[in-house]
C-alpha positions, 0 to 999 in steps of 0.5 A: 880228322883224328891222326895217329901219332906216327902220322903226325910228322908226315902229316905236317911234312906233306903239308908244307912240301904240298900247300906250300906253307912255312913250318913257323906259319904252319905253327901259327895256323894250328895256334890259332885254331887252339887259341879259338879252343881256348876261350871257354875260359874267362880271361880271368882264368890264370893261365900258366904255360910250359913250354920246351925246346922244340917245335912243341915248345913253339906251338905253347909260345904262339899260343900264349902270344895269341891269348895275351893278345886277347886279354888273358894273363898268362905266365909261361916257362921256357924250358931251356936247359941245353941253349938251345931251341928249335927255330920256329921255337925261337923265332916264337919267342921273339915274337913273344918278347914284350907281349903285355900280359905275359910273365916269362921265364926262361928256365936254363937251370933250375925250376921253381914250379909256380903254385898251382891251384884248382882255378888254373889252366895248364898249357901243355908245350912240353913234349911231342913226337920227338920223344922217344924215352920215358920220362925221367926227374921233375918230368916223371910227375902227374900229368894235368887234368885241367887244361891244353895238351899241345902234342902227345907223344906215343911214347908216354904211358898209357894213363898220361896218354888219356890226357893228351889232345892236339886240338882238343881240350878233352881228353882223348887216347889220339890227337886232333891236329890242327896244323893237319885240319887247318 
């Protein structure tokens, strides 16, 4: 099923209330669905994860942990410039600690970007539906062509929005929400 961006938060809230399921468990479900899709890449494929401080970042951290458990080696960057993570992001940061195969970096001030090659797959969990303004600074640059966008805020410009999907590895203009569809 495909859901418009405006429905995503309500779908999450309805699922949490009616199943009932905790938000962290819903995040885990979404990450498991994305991990299955990511199996199209060989375990020696270099994976780089960019995670924000909110639940979108928590999704990306959970996905990183699950992929490391499948033998993938990952470099993970958690952007926490304000020193505050959502509770679910914090939980997934703790779950990711000491997981073999993960080179973890928490970015609190200066960010030195990794060198990405044409072989890299980027998992983008920086911004989600809570983004309510245009991106600026280093975040306003080009989007990545190969990889998984964990979610896609509707406020992003149309060219960037074409790259985003929820549980799909192909470009789309709407989300396919793994959380809502199991």
